[in-house]
BALOTOR-562818 format. One record per residue: x, y, z of N, C-alpha, C in turn; residue in three letters. Coordinates in steps of 0.2 Angstrom, whole numbers, plus 5000, padded with zeros to 4 digits. Each point is the difference from the previous one (the first is absolute). Layout:
N
XYZXYZXYZALA
...
END
This chain:
366
469048915628500150034994500649974996MET
500549985004500549964997499849944996LYS
499549965004499849944997499650014993LYS
499650065000499750024994500450014994LEU
500650045002500550014995500349944997LEU
500149955005500349944998499649964995PHE
499349995002499649974995499950034994PHE
500050075000500050034993500649984996ILE
500650005003500549984996500049924997PHE
499749965005499949934998499550004994ILE
499550035000499550004995500350034993PHE
500450055001500350044994500549954997PHE
500449965003500549964997499749934998ILE
499449995003499749944998499750014993SER
499750064999499850024993500549994995VAL
500650025001500650004996500249924998PHE
499949965005500249935000499649974994SER
499450024999499649974995500350014993CYS
500550054999500350014993500649955000PHE
500249965005500549954999499949954994ALA
500549994997500049964994499849925002GLU
499649974996499949935001500449964995ASP
500549975002500549974995499849944997ALA
499449975003499849934997500549955001ASN
500450005005500649955000499849955005ILE
500149944999499849945005500550015006LEU
499649995006500450015006500549955001PRO
500650025003500549955001499849955005SER
500449945001499849955005500649995004GLN
499849985007500649985004500049935001THR
500649975000500049935001500649985004GLY
500149945002500549975004500349944996ILE
500750004999500349954996500049935004VAL
499849954996499949945003500649954998GLN
500250004993500649974998500450044995THR
500649984999500450044995500549954997VAL
500050004993500449954996500550044996GLU
500649995000500550034996500249974993TYR
500050044995500249974993500550054997ILE
500649974999500550044996499950004993ASP
500050064997499950014993500750024997LEU
500249964994500650024997499850054995ASP
500350065001499950064996500650014996GLY
500549964999500650014996500550035005GLY
500250064999500550035004499850015007GLU
499450015001499750015007499549945002TYR
500049985006499549955002499550035005THR
499449994998499550035005499649945004GLN
499750025005499749955004499250025000THR
499649955000499350015000499749975006LYS
499650035004499749975006499349994998GLN
499849945001499349984999499749995007ILE
499550045002499850015006499249985001ALA
499849975004499349995002499850045005GLU
499550044999499850065005499349995002ILE
499850005006499450005003499750075001LYS
499450024997499750065000499750015007LEU
500150065003499850015007499450055001LEU
499850034994499450055001499650004994LYS
499450035000499650014995499649944998GLY
499750004994499549954998500449934999ASP
500650014998500449944999500449975006LEU
499850035006500449985006500049925001LYS
500649975001500049935001500349964994GLY
499950034994500249974994500850014999GLU
500249954996500750004999500250014993LYS
500550044998500250024993500749985000VAL
500249994994500749994998500350064996THR
500650025002500250064996500849994999VAL
500250034994500749994999500450075002ASP
500549995003500450065002500750004998ASN
500250044996500750004997500550045004MET
500649975001500550035004500650024995LEU
500150074999500450024995500750015003THR
500150015006500650025003500150075002GLY
499550044998499950075002499750015006ASN
500350025005499750005007499450065000PRO
500050044995499550055000499349974998ASN
500049954996499449974998499849935002TYR
500549965002499949945002499649995007ASP
499649965000499649985006500149935002ILE
500449985004500249935002499449975005LYS
499649964997499549975003500249945005LEU
499750005006500149955005499449975003LYS
500049945002499449975003499850045006LYS
499350025001499850045005500050074999GLY
500350034995500050074998499450024998MET
499750065002499450034998500250054994LYS
499649994994500250044994499350044998VAL
500150054996499550034996500049984993VAL
499449984998500049974993499650054995LEU
500350014994499750044995499549954996HIS
499450034999499549964997499850034993VAL
500049964995499850024993499549954997GLU
499550024996499649964996500349974994LYS
499849944998500349974994499449964997SER
500249974994499549964997499949935004ASP
500549985004499949945004499850025007ASP
499850065002499850025007500550055003GLY
500149995006500450055003500849985000LEU
500450054999500749985000500350045006MET
500449975004500350025006500850014999PHE
500350055003500750015000500250035007SER
500649995002500250035006500250074999VAL
499750055004500150074999500650025005GLU
499949985007500550015005499849975006ASP
500550005005499949985006499550045004ILE
499549975004499550035004500450035006GLU
500050075000500350045006499650045003ARG
499350014998499650055003499949985008SER
500149945002499949995007500550045005GLY
500650014997500550045004499850075000VAL
499750024995499850075000499450015005LEU
499549955000499550015005500250005007VAL
500549965002500350005006500350075002VAL
500450034995500350065001499550065001LEU
499549994995499550055001499650005006GLY
499949955003499649995007500550035005LEU
500649995000500550025005500050084999ILE
500050034994500050074999499450035003PHE
499449974998499450035002499950005008CYS
500249945003500050005007500450055004ALA
500650014997500550055003499750074999LEU
499750014994499850074999499450025004LEU
499649955001499450015004500250005008ILE
500449965002500250005007500450065002TYR
500450024996500450065002499650074998VAL
499750004994499750064998499350015003GLY
499749955003499350005002499550024995LYS
499650055001499550034995500450034994GLU
500550035001500450034994500349954996LYS
500249945003500349954997499549964995GLY
499450005003499449974996499850044994LEU
500050075001499950044995500550004995CYS
500650005002500649994995499949944996SER
499849945003499949944997499550004994LEU
499450045002499550014995500250044995VAL
500450055001500350054995500449964995SER
500449955003500549964995499649964996ILE
499549975002499549964996499750044995CYS
499750065002499750044995500550024994LEU
500650025002500550024995500249954996THR
500149945002500149944996499449994995CYS
499450005003499450004996500050054994PHE
500150065002500150054995500549984994LEU
500549985002500649984995499749954995ILE
499749945003499949954996499350004996PHE
499550045003499450014997499850064997TYR
500450055001499950074997500650014995LEU
500650005003500650024996500149954994LEU
500149945002500149954995499550004994SER
499350005001499650004995500050074996PRO
500150055003500150074997500550004995MET
500649975002500650004995499949954994ILE
499749945002499949954995499450024995LEU
499650055002499550024995500250064996THR
500650025001500350054995500150075004GLY
499850015006500150065003500850015002ILE
500250064999500750025001500249975007ASN
500649965000500249975007500150055005PRO
500450064998500250055004499350035003ALA
499650024996499350035002499649955005LEU
500049944998499749955004500349995007ALA
500650005000500450005006499950065005THR
500050064997499950065004499350005003LEU
499549974996499350005003500049955006ILE
500349944999500049955005500450025006THR
500550034999500450035006499650055004CYS
499750044996499550055003499549975005LEU
499749954997499449975004500349965006LEU
500649974998500349965006500350045005ALA
500250064999500250055005499450035004THR
499550014997499450035003499749945005LEU
500049944997499849945004500449995006VAL
500650004999500549995006500050065005THR
500150064998500050055004499450015004MET
499450004997499450025004499849945004TYR
500149944998499949945004500449995006LEU
500650014999500550005006500050065004VAL
500050064997500050065004499450035002GLY
499449984997499450035001499950064995GLY
499450024999499850064995500150065004PHE
500750035000500150065003500650034996ASN
500250065003500550044997500749975000LYS
500149965004500749965000500049954994LYS
499549964999499949964995500050044993SER
499750055000499950044994500750034998THR
500450025005500750034999500449944997SER
500049955003500449944998499849984993ALA
499450004998499849984994500250054994ALA
499950065002500350054995500750004999ILE
500449995005500749995000500249944996GLY
499749945001500149944996499950014992CYS
499450034999499850014993500550044996VAL
500250065003500450044997500749974999LEU
500249965005500749964999499949954995SER
499549974999499949954995500050034993LEU
499750064999500150044994500750014999LEU
500450025005500750024999500349944997THR
499949945003500349944998499849984993ALA
499450014998499849994993500350044995GLY
500150065002500450054995500749985000ILE
500349985005500749985000500149934996LEU
499549965001500049944996500050014993SER
499550044998499950024993500750024997TYR
500350055003500650034998500549954999LEU
500149965005500549955001499949954994THR
499449974999499949964994500150034993VAL
499950065000500150044993500750014999LYS
500450035005500750024999500549945000PHE
499849955004500449945000499849944995ALA
499550024996499849954995499849935002SER
499750005006499849935002499549974996LEU
500049934999499649974995499449975004THR
500050005006499449975004500149925001GLY
500549974997500149935001500649995005PHE
499849995006500650005005500049935003SER
499749954997500149935003499549954997GLY
500049945002499649954997499350015000GLU
499850035005499250015001499850054994ASN
500450054999499850044994500049974994SER
500449954998500049964994499449965000MET
499849975006499449955000499450044999PHE
500050065003499450054999499950024993LEU
500650014996500050024993499749954996TYR
500249945002499849944996499249995000SER
499750025006499350005001499650064998ALA
500350065001499750064998500550054997HIS
500249994993500550044997499750074999PRO
499450015000499750074999500150055006GLU
500249975005500150055006500650054999LEU
499950055004500650065000500549985005ASP
500549974999500549975005500450065003PHE
500150054996500350065003499650035006ILE
499450014999499550025005500049965006SER
500049934998500049955006500650015004ILE
500650024998500650015004499850065004VAL
499750054998499950065004499549985005ILE
499549964998499549985005500349965006SER
500549964998500449965005500350045005THR
500450054997500350055005499650035005MET
499450024997499550045004499749965006MET
499849944997499749955005500549985006LEU
500649994998500549985005500150055005ALA
499950064998500150065005499450015004THR
499449984999499450015003500149995008LEU
500249945002500049985007500450045004GLY
500650024997500550045004499750075001ALA
499850034995499750075001499450005004VAL
499649955000499450005005500350005007MET
500549965001500349995007500350075002ASP
500350034996500450075002499450055001VAL
499550004995499550055000499650005007GLY
499849945002499650005006500450015006MET
500749985000500450025005500150075002SER
500150044994500150075001499450045002ILE
499449984997499450035001499749985007ALA
500249945003499849985006500450045005SER
500650014999500550035005499750085000THR
499950034995499850075000499350015004ILE
499649954998499350005004500150005007ASN
500449955002500149995008500350065003GLU
500550034996500450065003499550065001ILE
499550014995499550055001499549995005TYR
499849935001499549985005500350025007SER
500649995001500350015006500150085002VAL
500250034994500250085001499750034994ASP
499450035000499650034994500350074999ASN
500550025004500250074999500650004994THR
500249944998500549994995499850034994LYS
500450044997499950034993500149954994THR
499850024994500149964995500749984999ILE
500550055000500749994999500349955005LYS
499850015007500249965005499849934999GLU
499449994998499749934998500449974994LEU
500150044995500449984995500749975001PHE
500350045004500749995002500049935005LEU
499550005004500049945004499949934996SER
499650014995499949954995500649984996GLY
500350054998500749994996500549975004MET
500050015007500549975004499949935001ASN
499349985001499949935000500149974993VAL
499850034995500149984993500749984998GLY
500550045003500749994998500249935003ARG
499749985006500249945003499749944996ASP
499450014998499749954996500349994993ILE
500250054997500450004994500649955000ILE
500450015005500649965001499849935000GLY
499549975003499949935000499549984995THR
499550044998499649974994500350004994MET
500450054998500350004993500549945000ALA
500449995006500449945000499649945000ASN
499549995003499549944999499849994993THR
499850054997499849994993500649984995LEU
500550035001500649984996500249925002ILE
500049985006500249935002499449954997LEU
499450025000499549964997500249994993VAL
500150054996500249994993500649964999TYR
500550015004500749965000499949935001LEU
499649995006499849935001499749964995GLY
499550034997499749974994500449994994GLY
500550044999500550004995500649975001SER
500149955005500649975002500349964995LEU
499749974996500349964994500350054995PRO
499750064999500350054996500750035003LEU
500050015006500650025004500549954999ILE
499949945001500549944999500250004993LEU
499650014995500250004993500550064999LEU
500050055004500550064999500749975000ALA
500249955004500649985001500349964993SER
499549984996500249974994499950044993ASN
500050065001499850044994500450075001ILE
500250034995500350075000499450055003ASP
500350045005499550045004499750054995LEU
500350034995499750044996499449974996GLN
500149944998499549964997499449995005LYS
500249985006499549985005499650065002PHE
500250065001499650055002499650044994PHE
500149974994499650024994499549954998ASN
500049945003499549954999499350035001LEU
499549984996499350035000499749985007ASN
500149945002499749975006500450045006GLN
500650015000500450035006499850075000VAL
500050044995499850075000499250005003VAL
499649964998499350005002500049995008THR
500349955002500049995007500350065004GLU
500650024998500350065004499650065000ILE
499750014994499550064999499450005004ALA
499749945001499549995004500150015007SER
500649985003500250015007500150085001ALA
500350034995500250075001499450045000LEU
499549994995499450035000499549995006ILE
500049945002499649995006500350045006GLY
500750005001500350035005499950085000SER
500050024993499950084999499350015002SER
499549964999499350015002499950005007ALA
500449965004499950005007500350075003ILE
500650024997500350075002499550054999VAL
499750014994499550054998499450005004ILE
499849945002499449995004500050045007CYS
500650005003500150035006499850085000VAL
500350044996499850075000499350014998PRO
499849974995499350014997499549985006ILE
500149955003499549985005500050045006THR
500750035002500150045005499650074999ALA
500150024994499650074998499349995000ILE
499749954997499349995000499749995007VAL
500349955004499849995007500050065004ALA
500550045000500150065004499450054998SER
499950014994499450044998499449985002GLU
499849934999499449985002499949995007LEU
500549985004499949995007499950075003VAL
500450054998499950065004499450054998SER
499849994994499450044997499449975001ARG
499949945002499449975001499949995008ILE
499550035002499950005008499949935003LYS
500249995006500049945003499349975001GLN
499550055001499349985001499649994993ASN
500450014995499649994993499849934999ASP
499449994997499849934999500449964996ASP
500350034995500549964996500649985003PHE
500250045005500649985003499949945005SER
499449995002499849955005499749944997ASN
499950014993499649954997500449935000PHE
499749955002500349935000500549995006GLY
500050055005500549995005499649965006LYS
END
């Protein structure tokens, strides 16, 4: 039955993938640098360097062909790509009256990600066994939902916050029932997660409103605005905060629900209150580590901002739009984790104690 549920979800999200936008953009090319020639350009006060590189294409219909590209070095480490012989690069391709035009987009780095991904998958399956495999499938499905459901919904004009809530709901159901089975434990965890996400959404909305956040918290926001100025960037901030909270609350929700379910399976004389208190005791231990983990994730991702604090007045620093957005995201995510504990404990205690052990629903998928 679990397999049937899995294929239903696969079919469901496959239907939505049909709505993904076809951007009619020429695919990029991968190439390897054969030769590099340097030319210094006199720009008056500043001198720029141009690299003329011959690059051999490695994939696609043009495999084996060599193209010549100009690559400017401006002295800005954020934008400069210093080409070297033997370096693999990604080329942007555009049509022109003279044929195809190539330019260096970036260094080819996906190979490193493939290796890291394989290491992660191997460890997850080796340690987690069947549960690890189910977890891996749920991760893939969640990513699929984000890229082929959430993104098209937002780009077609649906409110980003609403689209994110729908995506998070589907991702929660997929993960909980795939990993935990279709039973009261998974149902309790799913309910706790959804209610926690709603809380995170409300807190995000109030924060954006009263802090007057603009929705532009970095370069990516500006790039997105250039491509899609019609989007509601304030709602996108709310969506970002909710989506960043999803993984943590799913972890907490399943931990609490699983604990209460195991306690009741060992001693079914436990009352609802006793189950709730046991869940809360476990939850308090989880809160201490999970909230700290989420804060550190945000701090780690914002290390350049932290270093910037030493060069700017602290009052100005803590009122910067980007800084307030990052801090608010961390605090809202941590608050959602905390609120997930009592919500899930209450729901799980009720469901576990009120549904008989020999009920078909309780054993479904076990």
